[in-house]
C-alpha positions as CSV (number, residue, x, y, z in Angstrom):
1,M,86.1,122.7,81.9
2,I,89.7,122.9,81.5
3,V,89.4,124.4,78.2
4,G,86.8,126.9,79.3
5,I,89.3,127.8,82.0
6,V,91.9,128.7,79.6
7,A,89.7,130.3,77.4
8,G,88.4,132.6,79.9
9,A,92.1,133.4,81.2
10,I,93.1,134.2,78.0
11,Y,90.1,136.4,77.0
12,G,90.2,138.0,80.5
13,N,93.7,138.9,80.3
14,A,94.2,139.7,76.6
15,L,91.3,141.0,75.5
16,R,89.3,142.6,78.2
17,H,89.8,146.2,76.7
18,G,87.4,145.0,73.9
19,M,84.9,143.4,76.2
20,P,81.1,145.1,75.7
21,E,80.2,147.2,79.0
22,S,77.0,144.8,78.9
23,W,79.2,141.8,79.7
24,A,80.9,143.0,83.2
25,A,78.1,141.8,85.2
26,G,78.2,138.1,84.0
27,V,81.7,138.0,83.7
28,N,82.5,139.2,87.4
29,F,80.1,136.6,88.3
30,S,81.5,133.8,86.6
31,A,85.0,134.8,87.3
32,R,84.1,134.7,91.3
33,K,81.3,132.1,91.9
34,L,81.1,129.9,89.0
35,L,84.9,129.6,88.6
36,R,85.2,128.7,92.7
37,I,82.3,126.0,92.1
38,A,83.9,124.6,88.9
39,V,87.2,124.1,90.5
40,A,85.9,122.6,93.5
41,F,83.7,120.2,91.8
42,F,86.9,119.4,89.5
43,G,88.6,118.8,92.6
44,L,86.0,116.1,94.1
45,R,86.4,114.1,90.7
46,V,90.0,113.2,91.6
47,S,90.2,110.8,94.7
48,L,93.0,109.5,96.6
49,Q,92.6,106.1,95.1
50,E,92.9,107.4,92.0
51,I,96.3,109.2,93.1
52,A,97.6,106.3,94.8
53,Q,96.9,104.1,91.7
54,V,99.5,106.2,89.6
55,G,102.0,106.3,92.5
56,M,104.4,109.0,93.9
57,S,104.7,110.3,90.1
58,G,100.9,111.3,90.1
59,F,100.8,112.5,93.5
60,T,104.0,115.1,92.6
61,V,101.9,116.2,89.3
62,S,98.6,116.6,91.4
63,V,100.8,118.6,94.1
64,L,102.5,120.9,91.7
65,V,99.2,121.6,89.5
66,V,97.3,122.8,93.0
67,V,100.5,124.8,94.1
68,S,101.1,126.6,90.6
69,T,97.5,126.9,90.3
70,L,97.5,128.9,93.7
71,V,100.8,130.7,93.0
72,I,99.3,131.9,89.6
73,G,96.1,132.8,91.0
74,T,97.6,134.7,93.3
């Protein structure tokens, strides 16, 4: 899933002008609906117990990933 998100971000930002017009509806749907659902399911995979098992460093990394994702996305 992460590879798909990264590939989509690169394609959407670097190669968007070369995208066929017929893809526009599918790309917009995927960027809005499917991406939100995928991120929600990805978040559900990581439980608080798993974060506690890796300790404070794992918690810090998790917070940094979430904050950086929100900042970059905005």
